[in-house]
TIVO-371647 format. One line per field, with one value per residue: residue number from 1; x, y, z of N, C-alpha, C, O, CB in turn. Coordinates in steps of 0.1 Angstrom, whole numbers, plus 5000, padded with zeros to 4 digits. Glycine has a CB too. Example, Ala and Ser with C-alpha at 12.3 -4.5 7.8 and 13.67 -1.06 7.14 Angstrom:
REM residues 2
num: 1:2
nc1: 5132:5128
nc2: 4943:4978
nc3: 5078:5071
cac1: 5123:5137
cac2: 4955:4989
cac3: 5078:5071
cc1: 5132:5129
cc2: 4967:5000
cc3: 5078:5079
oc1: 5142:5134
oc2: 4967:5011
oc3: 5085:5080
cbc1: 5113:5141
cbc2: 4955:4994
cbc3: 5090:5057
END
This chain:
REM residues 237
num: 1:2:3:4:5:6:7:8:9:10:11:12:13:14:15:16:17:18:19:20:21:22:23:24:25:26:27:28:29:30:31:32:33:34:35:36:37:38:39:40:41:42:43:44:45:46:47:48:49:50:51:52:53:54:55:56:57:58:59:60:61:62:63:64:65:66:67:68:69:70:71:72:73:74:75:76:77:78:79:80:81:82:83:84:85:86:87:88:89:90:91:92:93:94:95:96:97:98:99:100:101:102:103:104:105:106:107:108:109:110:111:112:113:114:115:116:117:118:119:120:121:122:123:124:125:126:127:128:129:130:131:132:133:134:135:136:137:138:139:140:141:142:143:144:145:146:147:148:149:150:151:152:153:154:155:156:157:158:159:160:161:162:163:164:165:166:167:168:169:170:171:172:173:174:175:176:177:178:179:180:181:182:183:184:185:186:187:188:189:190:191:192:193:194:195:196:197:198:199:200:201:202:203:204:205:206:207:208:209:210:211:212:213:214:215:216:217:218:219:220:221:222:223:224:225:226:227:228:229:230:231:232:233:234:235:236:237
nc1: 8841:8819:8807:8799:8780:8761:8753:8741:8719:8705:8698:8681:8660:8649:8641:8620:8594:8590:8588:8565:8547:8544:8529:8498:8465:8448:8423:8387:8367:8336:8319:8306:8271:8249:8235:8201:8170:8150:8120:8087:8062:8028:8007:7976:7966:7954:7944:7925:7916:7896:7882:7855:7839:7811:7781:7745:7716:7683:7657:7633:7607:7607:7604:7623:7630:7648:7669:7703:7723:7748:7772:7792:7817:7829:7850:7860:7879:7889:7912:7920:7944:7945:7953:7971:7960:7934:7912:7896:7873:7860:7839:7829:7809:7799:7778:7771:7744:7734:7706:7673:7648:7626:7594:7560:7530:7496:7463:7445:7460:7478:7510:7536:7567:7601:7633:7665:7689:7714:7734:7743:7764:7774:7794:7805:7832:7846:7873:7895:7929:7955:7987:7990:7963:7929:7899:7866:7836:7808:7785:7758:7745:7724:7716:7697:7694:7665:7638:7603:7576:7543:7521:7496:7487:7508:7505:7513:7504:7488:7498:7500:7522:7533:7560:7580:7610:7641:7662:7679:7692:7723:7743:7772:7800:7835:7866:7899:7931:7964:7985:8008:8031:8012:7989:7959:7935:7901:7872:7837:7805:7774:7745:7715:7688:7656:7631:7596:7574:7542:7513:7490:7470:7458:7453:7449:7430:7435:7460:7461:7469:7488:7520:7556:7588:7619:7649:7684:7709:7744:7775:7809:7841:7871:7896:7921:7940:7964:7974:8004:8004:7994:8005:8034:8061:8095:8106:8118:8134
nc2: 8310:8315:8335:8321:8303:8322:8333:8310:8305:8328:8326:8303:8313:8333:8318:8302:8316:8320:8295:8286:8303:8292:8269:8252:8265:8254:8230:8235:8219:8207:8202:8170:8164:8164:8133:8126:8111:8093:8108:8098:8084:8080:8058:8052:8037:8007:7972:7956:7935:7925:7923:7928:7938:7946:7964:7963:7984:7986:8008:8027:8022:7997:7961:7947:7963:7986:7975:7965:7944:7919:7920:7907:7905:7906:7924:7940:7956:7983:8010:8043:8068:8102:8135:8142:8142:8131:8103:8078:8051:8016:7994:7963:7947:7924:7916:7894:7891:7890:7871:7884:7886:7901:7914:7922:7922:7919:7931:7909:7887:7880:7875:7893:7890:7897:7895:7907:7888:7891:7917:7933:7952:7972:7997:8030:8051:8081:8100:8120:8122:8126:8120:8090:8089:8086:8101:8094:8092:8072:8054:8036:8007:7983:7952:7926:7897:7882:7874:7870:7866:7855:7847:7829:7820:7802:7791:7792:7820:7830:7856:7886:7910:7944:7961:7948:7948:7933:7947:7978:8009:8024:8045:8061:8068:8071:8066:8058:8043:8040:8019:8004:7990:7979:7975:7985:8001:8007:8027:8028:8042:8030:8033:8015:8013:7999:8006:8004:7980:7969:7952:7938:7918:7890:7860:7867:7892:7915:7925:7937:7964:7974:7989:7988:8001:7994:7996:7999:8008:8008:8002:7998:7983:7977:7958:7960:7944:7954:7950:7953:7978:7997:8014:8028:8042:8047:8079:8090:8111
nc3: 6975:6991:6977:6955:6965:6974:6950:6937:6954:6951:6924:6925:6940:6924:6902:6911:6914:6887:6876:6890:6879:6854:6857:6851:6859:6889:6886:6890:6913:6922:6952:6962:6961:6990:7002:6995:7004:6980:6966:6976:6956:6952:6936:6924:6903:6888:6892:6918:6946:6974:7007:7031:7062:7083:7090:7085:7081:7080:7066:7085:7076:7065:7062:7075:7097:7118:7132:7136:7115:7109:7083:7057:7031:6997:6974:6943:6917:6895:6893:6880:6879:6873:6860:6880:6908:6908:6909:6892:6888:6886:6903:6917:6941:6967:6994:7021:7042:7077:7091:7096:7121:7121:7114:7104:7122:7115:7124:7121:7126:7106:7095:7081:7067:7057:7042:7033:7020:7008:6993:6964:6941:6913:6906:6896:6906:6919:6930:6951:6956:6980:6984:7003:7008:6999:6991:6983:6962:6952:6930:6915:6899:6917:6933:6949:6971:6980:7002:7008:7029:7038:7064:7083:7113:7112:7088:7054:7033:7002:6980:6961:6948:6940:6926:6940:6937:6926:6917:6919:6929:6941:6962:6976:6998:7008:7025:7018:7025:7017:7032:7030:7005:6978:6995:7009:7031:7040:7049:7046:7036:7024:7006:6997:6975:6967:6959:6965:6980:6974:6985:6965:6963:6982:7001:7027:7034:7049:7045:7020:7000:7017:7021:7019:7024:7006:7015:7024:7047:7049:7066:7062:7067:7051:7033:7008:6982:6960:6927:6921:6907:6925:6955:6972:6953:6943:6932:6900:6899
cac1: 8831:8807:8801:8793:8767:8751:8748:8732:8707:8697:8692:8669:8649:8643:8635:8608:8582:8588:8583:8551:8538:8542:8520:8484:8456:8441:8409:8376:8359:8324:8317:8295:8259:8245:8225:8187:8162:8141:8107:8077:8051:8017:8000:7964:7962:7956:7934:7925:7906:7896:7871:7850:7830:7804:7767:7734:7705:7672:7649:7622:7594:7609:7600:7634:7632:7661:7679:7715:7726:7761:7775:7806:7817:7841:7850:7871:7878:7901:7913:7929:7947:7947:7955:7979:7954:7921:7911:7882:7873:7848:7840:7818:7810:7788:7778:7762:7738:7728:7692:7665:7636:7616:7582:7548:7518:7484:7452:7439:7470:7486:7524:7544:7581:7610:7647:7675:7700:7726:7734:7754:7764:7784:7794:7816:7836:7854:7879:7907:7940:7967:7996:7984:7949:7919:7885:7858:7821:7805:7771:7755:7735:7724:7707:7696:7688:7654:7627:7592:7567:7530:7516:7485:7487:7518:7502:7517:7493:7491:7498:7505:7528:7537:7572:7590:7621:7654:7671:7678:7704:7731:7752:7780:7812:7844:7880:7908:7944:7975:7994:8020:8031:8001:7979:7951:7924:7890:7859:7827:7791:7768:7730:7708:7673:7650:7618:7585:7566:7528:7504:7478:7461:7462:7443:7447:7426:7438:7473:7460:7471:7499:7532:7568:7600:7630:7662:7694:7721:7755:7788:7818:7855:7876:7911:7923:7953:7965:7983:8016:8004:7992:8015:8045:8072:8105:8105:8129:8141
cac2: 8299:8322:8343:8311:8299:8333:8334:8299:8307:8339:8320:8295:8322:8340:8308:8295:8322:8319:8281:8286:8310:8284:8258:8254:8267:8242:8228:8237:8207:8209:8192:8161:8168:8155:8123:8127:8099:8096:8111:8087:8088:8070:8056:8044:8030:7993:7963:7953:7927:7926:7919:7938:7935:7958:7962:7968:7989:7989:8020:8025:8017:7984:7949:7943:7972:7993:7968:7962:7930:7918:7917:7904:7903:7908:7935:7940:7967:7989:8025:8050:8081:8112:8149:8142:8138:8126:8089:8073:8036:8008:7984:7954:7941:7916:7914:7885:7897:7882:7871:7893:7879:7911:7913:7930:7914:7926:7928:7896:7877:7877:7880:7896:7891:7898:7896:7907:7879:7896:7929:7934:7964:7976:8012:8039:8059:8092:8104:8129:8116:8133:8110:8077:8090:8088:8104:8091:8090:8061:8052:8028:7996:7974:7941:7919:7883:7886:7865:7876:7855:7859:7835:7831:7808:7793:7785:7802:7826:7834:7870:7893:7923:7953:7969:7941:7946:7928:7956:7991:8018:8026:8056:8060:8075:8064:8070:8047:8047:8030:8019:7996:7987:7970:7972:7997:7999:8017:8027:8032:8042:8027:8032:8008:8015:7990:8011:8001:7969:7970:7940:7941:7907:7880:7852:7874:7905:7927:7931:7943:7978:7978:7991:7988:8005:7984:8002:7995:8016:7999:8007:7987:7984:7968:7957:7957:7941:7961:7941:7959:7992:8005:8015:8038:8039:8058:8088:8089:8123
cac3: 6977:6997:6966:6946:6972:6974:6936:6935:6962:6944:6912:6928:6945:6912:6893:6917:6910:6873:6874:6895:6869:6842:6860:6847:6871:6895:6881:6900:6916:6930:6963:6959:6968:7001:6998:6999:7000:6969:6970:6975:6948:6954:6924:6926:6890:6888:6896:6932:6952:6988:7015:7040:7073:7087:7095:7077:7089:7070:7069:7095:7070:7059:7069:7084:7108:7118:7139:7128:7111:7105:7069:7053:7016:6988:6963:6933:6908:6888:6894:6871:6885:6862:6864:6893:6921:6906:6906:6888:6888:6885:6914:6920:6955:6972:7009:7027:7054:7087:7090:7105:7125:7122:7106:7108:7125:7112:7134:7120:7130:7095:7097:7069:7070:7046:7046:7023:7024:7002:6985:6954:6933:6903:6907:6893:6917:6916:6942:6951:6964:6984:6990:7004:7012:6988:6995:6970:6961:6943:6927:6903:6899:6929:6933:6962:6972:6988:7004:7013:7034:7045:7070:7092:7122:7108:7075:7044:7026:6989:6979:6949:6951:6930:6930:6949:6928:6930:6911:6924:6928:6953:6963:6988:6999:7016:7027:7016:7029:7012:7043:7026:6991:6973:7004:7013:7040:7037:7056:7036:7038:7011:7007:6987:6974:6958:6957:6975:6978:6978:6984:6957:6965:6991:7008:7039:7028:7057:7041:7007:7000:7026:7014:7027:7017:7005:7015:7034:7050:7053:7070:7059:7068:7041:7030:6994:6977:6947:6919:6915:6903:6936:6965:6970:6944:6943:6921:6891:6900
cc1: 8818:8799:8793:8780:8757:8745:8738:8719:8698:8690:8680:8657:8642:8636:8622:8595:8579:8582:8568:8542:8535:8533:8506:8476:8450:8427:8399:8368:8348:8323:8305:8283:8256:8234:8211:8179:8153:8127:8097:8065:8040:8009:7988:7959:7964:7944:7936:7914:7907:7884:7867:7841:7823:7790:7757:7722:7694:7664:7638:7609:7596:7605:7611:7635:7646:7672:7691:7717:7741:7762:7789:7806:7830:7839:7862:7869:7890:7900:7922:7931:7951:7948:7961:7971:7940:7922:7897:7884:7860:7850:7828:7820:7798:7789:7767:7757:7733:7713:7685:7652:7624:7605:7571:7536:7506:7473:7446:7448:7479:7500:7531:7558:7590:7624:7656:7687:7714:7724:7746:7753:7776:7784:7806:7820:7846:7860:7891:7917:7950:7976:7989:7969:7940:7905:7876:7843:7819:7790:7769:7744:7736:7714:7707:7690:7677:7644:7616:7581:7554:7525:7505:7484:7497:7516:7505:7504:7497:7490:7504:7510:7531:7549:7581:7602:7633:7665:7669:7690:7711:7740:7760:7792:7822:7858:7889:7923:7954:7985:8007:8019:8021:7990:7972:7939:7914:7879:7849:7813:7784:7753:7724:7694:7667:7635:7608:7578:7552:7520:7492:7467:7466:7450:7441:7443:7432:7452:7472:7460:7482:7512:7544:7580:7611:7643:7671:7705:7732:7767:7798:7833:7862:7891:7912:7938:7954:7977:7994:8016:8002:8004:8026:8056:8082:8104:8118:8138:8141
cc2: 8305:8329:8333:8306:8309:8334:8323:8301:8318:8334:8312:8303:8329:8330:8302:8302:8320:8305:8280:8292:8302:8272:8261:8257:8255:8241:8229:8224:8210:8198:8183:8165:8158:8145:8127:8115:8102:8099:8099:8092:8077:8070:8046:8036:8015:7985:7960:7943:7928:7921:7929:7931:7948:7954:7968:7973:7993:8002:8017:8020:8004:7973:7944:7951:7978:7987:7964:7947:7930:7915:7915:7901:7905:7919:7934:7951:7972:8004:8031:8064:8090:8126:8150:8136:8132:8111:8085:8058:8030:7997:7976:7948:7933:7914:7904:7891:7887:7882:7880:7886:7889:7909:7922:7921:7923:7923:7915:7884:7873:7883:7881:7898:7891:7899:7897:7899:7883:7908:7930:7948:7964:7991:8018:8046:8070:8098:8114:8123:8126:8124:8097:8077:8093:8090:8102:8091:8079:8060:8043:8018:7987:7963:7934:7905:7885:7875:7873:7866:7862:7846:7839:7819:7798:7787:7796:7807:7830:7850:7874:7906:7931:7960:7961:7938:7941:7937:7970:8000:8019:8038:8055:8068:8068:8071:8058:8052:8036:8029:8011:7993:7976:7968:7986:7993:8010:8016:8033:8032:8039:8026:8025:8011:8006:7994:8006:7989:7971:7957:7944:7930:7897:7872:7858:7889:7917:7933:7938:7958:7983:7979:7992:7993:7994:7992:7997:8005:8007:8007:7996:7992:7973:7968:7953:7953:7946:7954:7949:7973:8001:8005:8025:8033:8050:8066:8087:8101:8129
cc3: 6982:6986:6957:6952:6972:6960:6933:6942:6955:6931:6914:6933:6934:6903:6898:6913:6895:6869:6879:6885:6857:6844:6856:6860:6876:6891:6893:6901:6926:6940:6959:6967:6979:6996:7003:6995:6989:6973:6968:6967:6949:6941:6926:6914:6891:6893:6911:6935:6967:6995:7025:7050:7077:7092:7085:7085:7079:7075:7078:7089:7063:7068:7079:7097:7108:7126:7131:7126:7106:7090:7067:7038:7010:6979:6954:6923:6901:6890:6884:6877:6873:6868:6878:6904:6920:6903:6903:6886:6887:6895:6915:6934:6958:6987:7013:7040:7064:7086:7100:7108:7126:7112:7111:7110:7123:7123:7133:7123:7118:7098:7083:7073:7057:7050:7033:7027:7018:6994:6976:6947:6923:6902:6901:6905:6912:6929:6940:6960:6967:6991:6991:7008:7000:6994:6982:6973:6951:6941:6915:6906:6912:6927:6947:6961:6983:6990:7011:7017:7040:7051:7080:7100:7118:7094:7064:7036:7012:6989:6965:6953:6938:6935:6939:6940:6934:6926:6917:6921:6941:6951:6976:6988:7009:7017:7026:7019:7025:7023:7041:7011:6988:6983:7008:7022:7037:7047:7046:7040:7024:7014:6995:6987:6963:6956:6969:6971:6983:6975:6977:6958:6975:6997:7022:7035:7036:7053:7027:7008:7009:7018:7024:7018:7016:7004:7026:7035:7055:7057:7069:7062:7060:7040:7016:6991:6963:6939:6913:6912:6915:6946:6962:6961:6944:6931:6913:6891:6914
oc1: 8807:8787:8782:8769:8745:8733:8728:8708:8686:8679:8670:8646:8630:8626:8614:8586:8568:8574:8560:8530:8525:8529:8502:8479:8447:8419:8402:8364:8351:8324:8295:8284:8259:8226:8209:8181:8148:8122:8100:8059:8044:8005:7990:7949:7975:7934:7947:7904:7917:7875:7874:7835:7828:7787:7761:7719:7696:7666:7634:7602:7588:7602:7608:7642:7654:7683:7689:7714:7745:7753:7798:7797:7840:7828:7872:7857:7901:7889:7932:7922:7959:7944:7956:7976:7935:7930:7888:7894:7849:7860:7816:7831:7787:7800:7756:7765:7728:7707:7691:7645:7614:7607:7573:7533:7505:7474:7442:7444:7488:7501:7531:7561:7586:7626:7653:7694:7724:7713:7757:7743:7786:7774:7817:7812:7854:7852:7895:7914:7954:7973:7983:7964:7943:7900:7880:7839:7826:7782:7778:7734:7747:7704:7716:7683:7681:7641:7618:7578:7555:7523:7504:7481:7495:7524:7500:7495:7509:7483:7511:7504:7532:7549:7591:7604:7636:7676:7657:7697:7705:7745:7756:7794:7817:7860:7887:7926:7952:7994:8016:8009:8021:7980:7978:7934:7917:7877:7853:7809:7789:7749:7728:7687:7672:7627:7612:7575:7550:7522:7483:7455:7478:7439:7431:7452:7433:7455:7482:7454:7486:7514:7543:7580:7611:7648:7666:7710:7730:7770:7796:7836:7858:7897:7905:7947:7945:7988:7994:8025:8008:8013:8027:8060:8078:8102:8128:8148:8147
oc2: 8302:8329:8336:8305:8306:8337:8325:8298:8316:8338:8313:8300:8331:8334:8299:8296:8319:8303:8273:8288:8303:8266:8273:8252:8245:8251:8224:8219:8215:8186:8188:8168:8147:8149:8130:8110:8114:8093:8091:8102:8065:8080:8035:8029:8011:7991:7961:7943:7932:7914:7939:7921:7959:7943:7978:7966:8003:8006:8005:8013:8000:7974:7938:7946:7974:7993:7960:7939:7939:7909:7920:7895:7906:7923:7928:7955:7965:8010:8024:8072:8086:8128:8158:8126:8127:8106:8089:8053:8036:7991:7981:7945:7936:7911:7905:7896:7876:7892:7884:7880:7886:7902:7928:7913:7933:7912:7909:7873:7865:7895:7872:7906:7884:7905:7890:7902:7879:7911:7927:7954:7958:7996:8012:8048:8068:8100:8116:8120:8134:8119:8092:8066:8101:8081:8109:8089:8078:8065:8043:8021:7984:7965:7936:7902:7889:7867:7882:7857:7872:7836:7850:7808:7786:7779:7807:7799:7834:7856:7867:7914:7925:7965:7968:7926:7943:7936:7973:7997:8017:8041:8048:8076:8061:8081:8048:8063:8024:8038:8011:7994:7966:7961:7996:7981:8021:8005:8043:8023:8045:8018:8027:8011:8006:7985:8005:7987:7975:7951:7952:7933:7895:7877:7854:7897:7928:7944:7945:7964:7995:7971:7996:7989:7985:7994:7992:8011:7999:8017:7985:8003:7962:7978:7943:7959:7943:7953:7952:7981:8012:7996:8030:8021:8062:8061:8083:8102:8139
oc3: 6978:6985:6952:6945:6970:6959:6927:6936:6954:6928:6907:6929:6934:6897:6890:6909:6891:6861:6872:6883:6850:6835:6858:6871:6868:6892:6904:6891:6936:6937:6955:6979:6979:6988:7015:6984:6988:6983:6959:6970:6948:6936:6930:6914:6895:6898:6916:6929:6972:6988:7027:7048:7075:7097:7078:7095:7071:7086:7080:7096:7055:7080:7089:7107:7099:7128:7119:7134:7100:7084:7074:7033:7016:6975:6958:6921:6902:6888:6880:6879:6864:6879:6886:6910:6930:6896:6910:6883:6886:6896:6913:6938:6953:6992:7008:7048:7060:7081:7110:7099:7131:7102:7121:7102:7130:7129:7143:7122:7120:7102:7076:7081:7047:7061:7023:7037:7024:6988:6980:6946:6925:6897:6900:6914:6903:6939:6929:6972:6959:7002:6981:7010:6992:7001:6972:6984:6941:6949:6906:6913:6916:6920:6955:6951:6994:6981:7019:7008:7047:7044:7085:7095:7120:7089:7065:7033:7010:6996:6959:6960:6927:6946:6944:6936:6946:6931:6920:6911:6952:6940:6985:6978:7018:7009:7034:7015:7028:7024:7049:7005:6994:6980:7010:7020:7034:7053:7039:7047:7014:7023:6983:6998:6952:6952:6980:6959:6994:6965:6982:6955:6975:6997:7029:7033:7030:7056:7023:7016:7009:7008:7035:7006:7025:6993:7036:7025:7064:7051:7074:7060:7061:7044:7011:6997:6955:6944:6901:6915:6915:6944:6951:6962:6945:6920:6919:6884:6916
cbc1: 8836:8811:8811:8802:8771:8758:8759:8739:8710:8706:8703:8673:8654:8654:8645:8609:8582:8601:8591:8550:8544:8556:8521:8478:8446:8442:8406:8367:8368:8311:8315:8299:8247:8240:8229:8181:8154:8141:8102:8073:8055:8008:8010:7953:7969:7967:7934:7925:7907:7898:7874:7842:7838:7803:7765:7730:7709:7662:7644:7619:7589:7624:7596:7647:7629:7659:7674:7727:7717:7768:7770:7812:7806:7845:7849:7873:7871:7901:7917:7923:7959:7936:7941:7983:7953:7913:7916:7877:7880:7846:7842:7818:7813:7787:7776:7768:7726:7733:7687:7662:7638:7622:7577:7545:7519:7479:7442:7434:7463:7480:7532:7538:7586:7606:7652:7680:7697:7732:7733:7754:7765:7782:7793:7813:7842:7847:7884:7902:7946:7963:8001:7991:7947:7919:7884:7863:7814:7810:7764:7767:7735:7721:7710:7686:7699:7647:7631:7586:7574:7520:7527:7471:7473:7520:7487:7527:7487:7481:7506:7494:7541:7526:7568:7583:7624:7656:7671:7674:7700:7740:7745:7784:7810:7846:7882:7907:7945:7980:7987:8020:8045:8008:7984:7946:7928:7885:7860:7829:7785:7774:7724:7711:7670:7651:7612:7576:7572:7521:7501:7482:7457:7470:7447:7460:7412:7439:7483:7446:7458:7501:7531:7571:7606:7628:7660:7700:7718:7758:7788:7817:7860:7869:7917:7919:7956:7968:7975:8020:7992:7980:8021:8051:8067:8119:8104:8125:8136
cbc2: 8289:8331:8350:8299:8294:8346:8334:8286:8311:8351:8312:8285:8333:8348:8297:8295:8337:8321:8271:8292:8323:8278:8254:8243:8278:8243:8215:8249:8195:8210:8199:8146:8169:8164:8109:8141:8094:8084:8123:8082:8089:8074:8049:8053:8036:7989:7950:7965:7912:7940:7906:7949:7928:7968:7969:7958:8001:7977:8026:8039:8027:7982:7938:7943:7964:8007:7955:7968:7925:7906:7929:7893:7912:7894:7949:7927:7979:7986:8029:8051:8080:8111:8156:8156:8150:8133:8081:8079:8031:8002:7991:7942:7951:7902:7928:7871:7907:7886:7856:7906:7873:7925:7898:7941:7908:7924:7939:7894:7865:7882:7871:7908:7880:7909:7884:7922:7865:7885:7942:7923:7976:7969:8016:8048:8050:8103:8093:8143:8104:8146:8115:8070:8100:8076:8118:8078:8103:8048:8066:8021:7988:7982:7931:7927:7872:7898:7852:7887:7846:7865:7827:7834:7802:7782:7781:7796:7837:7829:7877:7894:7921:7962:7981:7928:7960:7914:7956:7991:8032:8013:8070:8045:8090:8050:8078:8041:8050:8034:8013:7983:7983:7957:7965:8005:7998:8016:8035:8024:8055:8015:8046:7992:8030:7976:8005:8013:7956:7982:7934:7942:7901:7886:7837:7874:7905:7923:7920:7939:7985:7967:8004:7974:8018:7975:8018:7981:8028:7989:8013:7982:7984:7970:7947:7969:7926:7976:7933:7952:7994:8001:8001:8042:8036:8052:8103:8086:8134
cbc3: 6987:7008:6957:6944:6986:6978:6926:6939:6976:6941:6904:6939:6955:6905:6890:6932:6913:6865:6882:6908:6865:6837:6875:6839:6868:6911:6873:6897:6921:6922:6977:6962:6958:7013:7002:6994:7013:6959:6961:6989:6933:6966:6913:6930:6878:6896:6888:6941:6947:6992:7023:7033:7085:7076:7109:7066:7098:7070:7056:7102:7061:7055:7060:7076:7121:7123:7146:7135:7100:7112:7060:7061:7010:6981:6970:6926:6914:6873:6909:6857:6895:6851:6864:6896:6930:6895:6919:6875:6899:6871:6928:6909:6965:6964:7016:7030:7050:7101:7093:7098:7139:7120:7104:7097:7139:7098:7133:7106:7134:7082:7106:7061:7080:7036:7054:7020:7019:6993:6995:6944:6943:6889:6922:6881:6928:6908:6950:6955:6956:6992:7004:7015:7023:6978:7001:6965:6958:6948:6925:6899:6886:6942:6922:6972:6976:6982:7013:7003:7044:7034:7078:7085:7123:7118:7074:7034:7034:6979:6990:6938:6959:6926:6937:6954:6921:6925:6896:6938:6922:6956:6962:6991:7004:7012:7040:7002:7044:6999:7055:7034:6986:6971:7017:7001:7055:7023:7069:7023:7044:7004:7008:6989:6971:6962:6944:6977:6985:6970:6998:6942:6951:7003:7009:7049:7028:7071:7040:7000:7005:7037:7006:7032:7023:6993:7015:7030:7060:7042:7085:7044:7083:7028:7040:6986:6978:6948:6909:6903:6893:6944:6966:6984:6929:6945:6926:6877:6890
END
């Protein structure tokens, strides 16, 4: 009996390695990659509308003087992002200006006063974006809502001017930041120039030949809503 048990154990011991050798190799399985959040891609392409608040400061040689006036307005436009980081676009905006009580009093008592009640522009703009930040420059056509008055002792006087244009040009620059999907905020400087006004004739002779510049410096802070195209979007890879 002992011989039989010894023989059976030896048979099992010899058969085990052979059976193991006949098994197929264990397949290699790669550990699942660790989860990483998708990259955020900022896209400036699309239409937008918004509003702005700020101040306007006329040039020293203008009838309004250099005292600041409140402004508020609206803007809208379209941007297109290309070559990864460059953004070009077209924008229209209009600003309503607070009234100015400034004017010039001549030696004979004649008072000449003028005020730009509103400023508008249609401009192209070109900028460079890195992530949610856009630095840009702009320039183009400008127009204004303007009144000009001449009075003597409270009585309106007749006058003729040259160069009192309602149309002009504008240039500017700004910084815009996309702080949430579809929303961006900006700060912007914009300069408007409408040439020079010269009085060529008047019932108050002392003002004939007098000239005034017509320019405005503006500082604006604005908020834009971007219609779906703007804002952070998850990368596809």
